N, C-alpha and C positions, 0 to 999 in steps of 0.2 A: 544841493547848496545852487542859491542863485546868483545872478549877476551883480555885481558890484555894483553899488550908487557911484557916480562922480558930478563931484560939485561944475560948476560950471568955470570958474577958475582953473580945475585938476584937469576936468578935459582941454581946455587952451593950451595948456603947457605940454599936458602928453600929446597934444595935434602937431602943437608946432617941431616937441622932438621928433614924432615919430618923421616928419615931413623930412628935417632937416639930416635924419641920415636915410633915409629915401633916396634926397639928392645925393645922398655920397655915394649911393651906388648898393648899399643891401640891398638884401632882401626882405620882402614883408615882416616876418617873423623872428628874421633878426633887430629889425626898425621896431618892430613893437616895441620888444627883448630893451632893447637902448631906452625906451619911451617910458619904462617899466609899468604896462600894461597890456591885458592878451592879447594876439593880432585878432581876433575875430570882435573885438569890439569894434574896431578900426575899420575894417569893414562895414557894420552894424551905420558908423556916425559916419562913414564916405555914402550912404543910400542916403541918413537923416539932413545931410550937410554940404547945401550945393557946393560951396563957397570950398568947403574943405574935400569935395570930390574932386573944382579944379586944383587945388592945391596939388593935391595927392596925382593928379593928371600934368602938373607940370614938373613935376617932383621927378617923374620918371621921364618921361619927355626928354627934363635938362640932361639926366645921367645920358640917354641916349645921342642926343648931341656933341657929349665927350668921348661917346664910344666913333661917332663920326668922324668927329673930329682928329680922334687918335687913330684912326681906319685911313685917313687921306695922311694923316703926316708920314706914317707909314711908307703908301704908296707912293706917294710923293716928296718926300725930302728922304725916306730910306732912314733904317735901323745899321749903326755903325756893330761892327763885328768884328771881335780878334781875328788874329789869323797867324796860326800858328806855323812854327816848322820847324821842326824837330828838337818838339817841344818848348819850344821856347817862340816866348811874342813877339812875332819882325813888323805885324803891323795892323791895319786897320784895315777894312773894306765899308762902304756904304752897301746895303741892302735894296732892292725895293721892289714892292710888292706887286708884282701887273695884276697878281689875281683879282687884289685887293680894291685895285683903284679899278676891275674892271666888275666887280662887284656894286664899289659906291656909283659907276656912269649906270648902270642895270637898276638900277633903285633909283634915280634921280631924272634920267632919260629914259623910258623902258622902248618909246616910240624911237628912239633911234637906235641902241647898243639892246633893245631884244626885243624886237618884233616877233616873237617866238609867242613870249610870255603874255603880249595883249591878245592874239589868235587865243591864248587858248582863256584867257580869263572872257574876249568876246562869245569863244566855242558855248563854255559852260553855261554863260548868262541864257544861250538859246540852247542848251537842252534843261538848266532850269527852267525854262518856259514852259518848253515840250510837256515838262514833267507835270508844271504844275497844271497845264491846259489835261493834259490824261488825269490829273486827280480829280478836278474841276467833271471832269466827265465820267468819270466813275461815283462819282459824286451825287451829282444828276441822277444817276441809272438807278443809284441806291435809292434815292427817294423818291424814283418815280417805284419801284417796287415795291418800297413798305407804303406808298400811298397806297394801291393798290391791294396790299395785304390789311390794311388795316381799314379800309374803305369798305363797308357792307356789299355784298354782292348782291343784284339784282335778280329775282328770281325773275324764267323766261315763262312767256305767257305760253299758256298750257294751247289749245286747241281741238273741241271735241267734234268730230266726227257725228254729225246727229243721225247716222244713216241707220 
């Protein structure tokens, strides 16, 4: 059985529903199910339609922004947790997430709060460049060998002694 063909208006409605579900934080397959279209169609449409691709990126980015906002809220404003004594609720405390705050600081200011990751990235970049040079050198050697094998050999002149 082949692919279902959608009219332009059906595609437009499906894309809008899909992007809306993505904005709500649903994964691709679930968002596709909400739109009533197989998820592979959306991947194909994404390749074919730059505007839809941009919308997809923004929808996912919006959810990531929401996640960052929630992480920041937990780190700075904290979360109220109940305190029980003897099985009875006696009050609440505000619990702040120092580790969440550190993750946010490292993500937004790695040069200041995570210098090791900067060094790691530089080191990885240098390693990648060295590997590329090794690969290029090996490729050049292979090309020379190939040229030697494929070119006809010149016959050595034979000199006869007339003695």
